N, C-alpha and C positions, 0 to 999 in steps of 0.2 A: 792491911785496910780494907774494912769492910764496904761493899759496895752498896750504896742505898738503892733499893727497890721502890720507886713510888709511881704516882700516875705518868710523871713525865718519862718513864721507860717505856710506856705502853704506845705502840706506834701503829698505824692503819697505812696497808700499803692499798695503792690503787692496781687493777689490775695489771697494768704494764708493768708496774714495778715489782709486782708479785712474780710473774712470770719470767721477766729478764734475771731477778735475784735466786729464782730456784728453778731455772730450766728443767732439772731433770725430773721433777716432780712432772712435769708436761710430755717431754720427748724423751726421756730416758737419758742415756750417756750422750756427752756432747762428740767428742772425736773429730778427725778431720778430714774424715770420708774415706779412709782405707779401709773401714770394716762396712759391711753392708747394712748394720744396725746403727751406724753413726746418726746422730743428730739431723744432718742435713739431708738424709735421705727421709728421714722422720717427717719433715716438713714437707718435703715436695709429696710424700703419701699422703698428708693431710689433706693437700690440695685436690690431688688426683680422686682420692675416696670420695670426696662430694660429687665429683664429676661420674664416677662410676656409679653411686646413689641415682644420679638422674637417669642414666641408663637403665638401670634397674626397674623403675619406675615407669621406663616406654618413653623416655624423651631423648633424642639424639642418639645416633648410631656412630659417632665420631669424636674422637679426642685428639686435639694436636698438643705435642709438647716439644718445648726446643729449650735445651739444656746448656750452657757453656759451661767451664771449669767454675763461673761464681753464678750465672745469673738464670735464673728458672722462669720460662713462660707457658703456661699451661690454659687451652682454650678448649671448652666442651660446647656441645650445641642442643643444650638442653633448654629449660624454661626460662633460666635467668633467674637471678635473685629478683625479688620483688624491688621495683625500683626505690620505693620509700622506704626501705628497710636494708638499703645497701650499707650505710656506714654501720649500722648497729649489727648486723650480722658478721662483721670481720673486726670491730671495735668494742662490742658489749658483752660482756659475760653473761652466759645464760641468756642468749637469743639467738634463736635459729630456728628451721624448719623440722629438726629431727625430732623436737620434742612435740610435734604433733605426729601421734603415730597413723593417721589418715594419710598424711601427704609422704609419708617415708616408711615402710615396712622393710625389717630386717635390715637396716643400714650399719655401716659400720663407720663411715664418717661423723664426725662429731661437729656440726656447725656451732655447737652450743662451746666447745673449748678450742679444737683443734686450729681454725682458721686464725684466731685469735693469738695463739701461741704464736703462728706462724708471721704473722702481723707485727707481734710484740719484739721477736727475735730475727727480724730482717731491717738492714740498716736503708732498705727502699722497699714499699710493698703499694701496690696499685691494684686496685679491684675495678672492672667495667663490667657492668650488666646490659645486655641488649634483650629488650623485651619489647615484642608489637610495635616494631618501628620507632623505637626512642631508647636513649641508651643513658646510663647513668655511672660515672666516675669518681674515684676518690684515690688521693694517695697519701702516704703515710710515712714517716720517718721512725723507725724503733717503736712502732706502736702510736705515735702521735698524728693525729689529721693535720696535714700540711695543706691540702688543698682540696675542695670539697665545690667545684662549679653544679651549677641547676642541669635538669636534664636537657637534652638535646635530640632533635632529630636523627635517626639514623636509616640506612637501607641494609643493614649489615641482618643476618640469621641471628633469631634466638639463641642465647646462651651466655656464658659467664668467662671472662678473659683474667687472670689473676697473673701479675709479673712481680718476682720477688726477688732481693740479693740476701742472701743469709748475712748477717752482722759480724764483722771479721773481729769484733769484740769478744763476741761469744765465740766463736768458731776461729779457731787460731789456725793459721795457714792451712784453710782447706781447699778442697778440690773436688768435683764429683768425678767419679771414676765410671766411664762409660759401661764397663761390664757389668757393676753392681746395679746401674739403671735397667740393662739389658734383660738382668733377669726378673726385677723387679715387673717390667712391662710386658715380659713373656706371659708372668703368671696372672696379671690382669687380663690379658689374651684369653687364657685357657679357660679362666673361671668365668669367663664372660663371650662365649661362643657367639659369634656374629657381630661383636664391637670391633671396630678398627679403630689403632692406636697408631698416629704419627709422631714418630721422634727422631727429632732432626732430618725429616724426610725418610725415614727407613719405616716400612710396614710393619704392623704386629697384627696378626689376625690369625682367629682358630675357627675352626669347624664343628672339631671333635672333642673340644674341651679337656678334659682330665688325659682320655685316650691320646690326645696328639702331644701332651705333656709327657707321659711316660714313654711314648714313642721316640723323642726327642732327649730324653734324659737317661733312657738306657741302651745297651747294646742290643740290637733287633737281633742279631744273628745268635746272641745268647740266650733269648727269651727260650724256656723250657715248654713253652705252650703258649697260643697267642692269647694277647692282652684282654683281660677279662673286665668289660664297661657296664656298669650298674648305675641305673640311675631311676630316682625316685622323687616324690614331695621334699622338697629342701634337704635331699642327699644326692651327691654324686661319688661314685667309688670306682677307681679302677688300680688293678692290680696286675703283677707279673713276678714270677719267679726264673731266677738268673744263675748265674755262676760267680757271682760277686760275692764278698765277704759281708757279714753284719746284715743289719735290717736298713732301709732306705725308705724314709717317709716324706711325704709332702702334705702337710695338712693345712685346711683353710676354715676360715669362719667368715661368712658375708663377704667374701672376697679378700681377708686380709691373713695373711699368711704367718701363721702360726708357727714359728719357727723352733720355739721350745715344746711344742704338742700341746697336750691339756687333757681334759678329760673325753673330747672326741677322739683323739688317738689310743688313750686307754680303752676306748668302748670299743674301740676298732680291733684292737690287738686279742681282746678278750673273745669279741664277737666271732672273729676268724677263727680261733683256737676252738672255740666250742663247735660251732658249725662244720668245721673239718672235721673233729673227731664222731660229731653224730652223722656225718656221712659217711665215713669210712667204719665204722663202730669201732673205733681201735684209740685206746686212750695215748695217743702220743705225746712225746714230751714237748714242752711249750717252745723249746729253743727249736726242735727239728721242723716243726710247724714254719716258725718266721724265719729261719737262715735264710739267707739270699734272697727274699722278699723285697719289691720295691712296689711301694704305693703311694696313690693320692686320693686323700679324703675331703671332701669339699661339704660343710654344712651350713643352713642359713636358719640362722636363730635370731627370734626376736628378744631386744634387749638382752644381748650377749653380755656375761660379765666377765672381762679379763683380769689378769693377775696384776697389769702396770697398765699406764697409759699409753705406753708403746705396742700393746696389744698382742706380744709374740706368745701369750700362753693363755689359753682358756680355762677359765676358772668355772663357768657356768656348769650345773648339775642338772637343770631341767629344760626342755625345749617349752620356755613360756610363751605364751600363757596357757599352755595346755595342761600343762604339770607333768608331763610324760617325762621321765629321767632320761639323760641323753644315752646313758649304759643302756637303757631298754630299749629307745628308739634305734640306735644304731645297732642293739644287737638282734633286735627283731627283725630287720631290715636284710641283715647278712642271713639268717636263720631261713627267711622266705626266698629273696632272689639270688644269692651265692648257691643254695641248696637245689634252688632250679635249674640254675644254670648247670651246676655238674651233672643233675640228671639227663639235660638234655644234650651235654654234650662227653659222652663217654671218653673220647679219646682225650681231652682236655683233663677229666679228672683222672684219668690212668697216668698222664705225664706229671702231674701234680704229686699224686702217690709216689711215682718214681723218686720225682726231686728231695720229696720226705724223708723217705727210707734211706736216699743216699746221704742225708744230712744226718740220721740218726746213725749210721754205719761211722760217717767220719767223728762224730761226737764220742764214741764210743773207742774209735782207735787212738783218738786225742788224749783220752781221761788218762792214761799213765804217763804220757810225755807232760801233760799240765801238771802233774802232782810233783813229778821231778823238778820240773821247770820252778815253780814256786816255792818249793823247799830252797832249792839252789838261791833264789832272789831273796829270801828271808837270811840266809847264811851269808849272803854277800854284803849284809849290813848297808844296804840301801843309801839311808840318810847320811850316811859319814863317806862311802867310797865314790858313788856315781854323782849323788844330787846333793848340790847345796841349796837346802829347802829354804821356801819363805815363810811368814808368820800366818799369813792371810790365804786363804783358798776358795777357789770358785766355788766348791760344793760345800762352803760353809753355810751357806743358804741365807745369811742374813748380811746386810752392811754393804754399802756402795763400795767399799774397797776392794770386795773380791773380783768386780769387773775390771780392775786394774792389775790383776795378777798375771804374771807373765813367767815365763821359763824359757830360758837362753839354752839353745842345744848347740854347743861348742865342739870343737876337736883339736887337741893339743893342749899341754900344761898351759903354756904361756898365754893363750888367749882366754881361757877359762878363768885364768887367774887373774888376769886385768879385770874383766866383767865381774868376778865374785866379789872382787875389792872395791867395784866401784858400785854395786847395785844397790838398791834400797831392801833391806833385808826383811820389809813389812810385807812387799807386794812382789818381788823380783826372785826368781830361782834361777840355779845355773846346772846343767845336766851335760856332764861331760864325755865325748866319745872319746875312745882309743882306736886311732887309726882310720881308715876308709871304711865305711859299714859294707856288707855284704849288699850286692846287686839283687834284690829279691822278686825282679820281674819274674811273672809267670810260675815262683815257686808257692806252694801250699803254706798253709797259716802254721803249720807243723814246725815250719824255719822258726818261727817268732820266737818259738818255745826253747827250741835247740839253741839258737843262738844267743848268747850273753847279753851282748850289747842291746838285741831287738827284747829280749824279754823284758829286761832291767828298765829300757826306756816305757814299756807299755805299762810297768808297774808304777813308774813313778808319776805318769800322766793319769792313771788309775783308768783306763780306757779296756782292760781286758774283755769285759763282757757288755759295757756300753759306754757310750759318751757322756751320757746323762751325769755321769758323776766325775767329769773331768775336773782336775785340782786346778788348771790356770786358764783364763780365759783365751789368753795370747800365748801360742807356739811358736815361737822365733827360733827361725834358723840362722846361726850367727859363723857364717864362713869367712875364710880369706877372700879377697878379689883378685884371685889367681886362678890358673888351669885347674890347681889341684882343689883349691876351696871351690869352685863352680863344679867339680864334677862330685865331691862330698854332697853338694847341696842337691845336686840330682838323685843322688842315692839314696838321702834322707827321704827326699819329695816323693821318690818310688816306694817306699817304705808306707808312707802315710796312705798315699792312692790306691795301692794295690791292699792293704789290709783293714784302713780306717777311713776310708773317703768321705765318709760323714764328717770327719773333723775339719775336712777343706770344705767341704759344702756349706757348711754352718758359719764359715768364716773364722776360724779359729787360725789358721795356719798364716805366717808370715815371713818375709825375708828381711835381715836385718841389714838397713843400708848405713855404712860407716864412710866417712871421709876419705878422700882418696889424697888430699893434699892439705896443708896446713903454711898458711901466709901469715906470717907476720913481720912486724917491725918494732923497734923501742916501745910504742905507745899500745899498739893494738896486735891482736891475733885473730882470724878469720879462717874457720874450716871451711873446707870446699868440698862438693861431692861430684863433681865433674869439671871439665875444661872451662865450660861457660861461668860457672862460679869462680873458678880460679881467675880467669881473666878480669872479672868484675872486682875482685879483691886487689888484683896488681893495681889495676887503675884507681884505687881507693887510697892504697896505701904505699903505693909508689914502686916503679919498676926495679928498684933496688933490693926490695923486700924479701926475706929469708924465705925459700920455699923446701918445703919437707915432704917428699912422696912416700905415703904408708903402703908398704907392699904388704902387710899383714897385720891382724887384730893385737897381737903380741907385742909390735912395735908400738902401741897406742898406750900411754902410761894409764894407771889407773885412775888418777886426777883428771885427764883428759877423757876418759872414757864415761865419765859422770856426765860430762855434757850430752853425750851421744844416746843416753840410756835414760833421759830423764825428760822432761816437759817437752821437750823439741826433738825427742825420737823419733827417726824416721822410719817406717815400718813400710814396704812393699806386699800388698796381701798377694795370697795365691789364691788365682780364681780359676776356677772349672768353667771353661767354655760353654756355654749353654747348646753350643750346634755340634760339640764333640764329645762322644760319650768316654769315659775315662779309659776303657781299653785302648781306644786309638791313640790317645795322647800319651799312654805307657810304652805303647808299641813303636812312635815314632821316636821318643827319647831315648827307651833303655830297650830297643829289642834288637834284631840283626843289624840294622843300619848304622853300622858304627861311624862313617863318614860322614853321615847327616847330623849326628850326635855331637860329633868334633867340631863340625862346622856351626852348630848352635852355641857351642861353649864358648868358641872363639869370637864369633860375631857379637856374645854378649860381653866380652869382657872390656873393661875399660883401660887395660893396661898398657898395652904397646902405643897405642895413638896419643895416650896423656904422657908417657913417659917421654914421647918423643917431643912434647911440647914444654917440657919442664925447662 
């Protein structure tokens, strides 16, 4: 039957309805808080960005942030929203101070959209502005004004205070993870030297900006030379070469952490290569110059253009309004400042050259091994033997489904068989390991090519050269909840942290949580992930209910598995601690301290204490 298309089919949405119906247009993906780019963190960022913009304009040196698993409270000490426009600034699209370039220069916060999105996507939202001895408050529910009292006198210091609770109707089973917030707030501190952020009472403060960032994010004892720190108008760069694998970048635009890079990162990589070649008067291979580099790049751009509302990738080509291209601006800065630095610091220049020549030797030594390994990978018929692939991939570049793409790394035929039968073949793939992987701690990347399992895994993920072409947004380790399973999990983690740490830094690696118990009676079945959930299920279904203890993934039938890898899938993110370099972490878990590692495995298992209560 043909559906008629008439005037009655045309519908106009108000601003609240549009944001709530199409939240992805405003905050990217939704998520439950397990990934650092999930929507609940974008909501917090939108509010924080406005506070940072106040600081950049010279108003307020302190920001107070209090966050529980559900509620967010942010208080700055800037000028405060003009009292007559408080409601409009948080509830009227196309209203805000960022449209007046005289009041805000080179801002990243979008008072025109961001705060309104937070309002519309919160079950509770309260704005409070304090300005010159007066204050104005307003309360909202899902963007709808609920309370609008008149202006009242106050003795508090000027500023704005925002309180909001993300709407559980939009963000299912969400929670804020402190480690993700920690990284976010430290980045704000590094990019705004002199600013103090108090997060749940903890102080975040940096004196030397990006120098401090690299000092904290890298292994100081492995630095091949002292950190090079260069600063200019609208640009700041810090760089170091170490002994790690790959390239490690932290890029920012107007204080926004652009996790996917963009034109400023491309300009840095190109400018660095040209400057180094010109300085040493040698046509080095690009890979040799950039191997083992760690760099932080911050740019201030008026009216930046990002490739999405979440601002994770810079699309701007020019440094408006001057019209100078970002490529030329960054390249000229490096050619002048890095070249001068190397001329003035001969020892640093000599050490940098030594690192480049070492990378060149290693690359040439690896060439033959890589060629043979890649030939073996093709012969292994990857798509049939090890990898049960899905149809959509992250590097397809188009479509929202690509962000849902997931590969489960399993061990053993029974576990991989259950997941393979239960998965969504559009977005979920399965890679099967054979037995325990090799402990690759302290081994060179040569082992990745010589070990069939590792070589096939890097090919499956498509990360041999760079993670920019990663085929799956979520890389999920799925092992049994027993001693062997925990050991295998640590070995896989070691592989990624040793050779592909950027995969972890960018929030792609997870641990699959599967239920330990099934509690059921004749009417209902409840799956429980811990002892507390089991006790609640028994209280609800009765003490005589049947209890099944799952000891391995293979014991869970494909029909049951579909519940655990669907919309309610529980993933525990693997997060690199901001205060601990990767090498220290690897040494603790996979070094010679075997008793400590055994203690860690046993302490993190749920096996024995749970079995005792069954």
